[in-house]
C-alpha positions as CSV (number, residue, x, y, z in Angstrom):
1,X,-26.8,2.9,-73.3
2,X,-29.8,3.2,-75.0
3,X,-31.8,1.4,-71.7
4,X,-30.8,4.9,-70.1
5,X,-31.5,7.2,-72.5
6,X,-35.0,5.8,-72.8
7,X,-35.1,5.9,-69.5
8,X,-34.0,10.0,-69.1
9,X,-36.2,10.6,-71.9
10,X,-39.8,9.3,-70.5
11,X,-38.7,11.7,-67.3
12,X,-38.7,14.5,-69.8
13,X,-41.4,14.1,-70.9
14,X,-43.4,15.4,-67.9
15,X,-41.0,18.4,-68.4
16,X,-38.2,17.1,-64.9
17,X,-34.5,17.6,-65.4
18,X,-33.2,14.6,-63.0
19,X,-30.1,16.7,-61.9
20,X,-28.1,14.2,-61.4
21,X,-26.9,12.6,-64.0
22,X,-24.2,9.9,-63.1
23,X,-23.7,6.0,-63.6
24,X,-25.3,5.2,-59.9
25,X,-28.9,6.4,-60.8
26,X,-29.1,4.7,-63.7
27,X,-30.4,0.8,-62.4
28,X,-30.9,-1.5,-64.7
29,X,-32.3,-4.8,-63.8
30,X,-33.4,-8.0,-65.6
31,X,-34.6,-7.6,-68.9
32,X,-32.3,-4.7,-69.0
33,X,-34.8,-2.2,-67.9
34,X,-33.4,0.9,-66.1
35,X,-35.0,2.4,-63.4
36,X,-34.2,6.0,-62.5
37,X,-33.3,6.7,-58.2
38,X,-32.1,10.1,-57.2
39,X,-34.5,12.7,-56.5
40,X,-33.2,14.9,-54.2
41,X,-31.8,17.4,-57.3
42,X,-34.8,17.0,-59.5
43,X,-36.8,20.0,-61.1
44,X,-40.0,20.1,-63.0
45,X,-41.4,22.5,-65.4
46,X,-38.1,22.8,-67.1
47,X,-37.4,24.5,-70.4
48,X,-36.7,21.9,-73.0
49,X,-33.5,23.1,-73.6
50,X,-32.9,22.6,-70.0
51,X,-33.4,18.8,-70.8
52,X,-31.6,18.6,-74.4
53,X,-28.6,20.2,-71.8
54,X,-29.5,17.1,-69.5
55,X,-29.4,14.2,-71.9
56,X,-26.6,15.7,-74.1
57,X,-24.0,15.0,-70.7
58,X,-25.2,11.5,-70.4
59,X,-23.7,9.4,-71.7
60,X,-19.7,10.9,-70.4
61,X,-21.6,10.9,-67.6
62,X,-22.7,7.3,-68.1
63,X,-18.6,6.9,-69.1
64,X,-17.0,8.8,-66.7
65,X,-14.1,6.9,-63.9
66,X,-15.9,9.6,-61.3
67,X,-17.1,7.9,-58.0
68,X,-20.0,11.2,-57.9
69,X,-23.1,9.6,-56.1
70,X,-21.2,6.3,-56.1
71,X,-19.5,4.6,-53.0
72,X,-15.4,5.2,-53.7
73,X,-13.6,1.8,-52.7
74,X,-11.2,2.1,-49.7
75,X,-7.3,1.7,-50.6
76,X,-5.2,-0.7,-48.0
């Protein structure tokens, strides 16, 4: 969680909102470095309030059981 928060925070320092916060858009590499992917809905020049709102949804988005942004498993 801390690595995800740090990665998103770096993006926010640039005034960029990712726009699609879900667990499939945070890739954890060796050493626990986190890389953000899927910038299709990213938005530049965001207000501090927009960035705070996005950060406030991070924990619930990462813990969610939704398949949003990923592939739903096939059931036989």
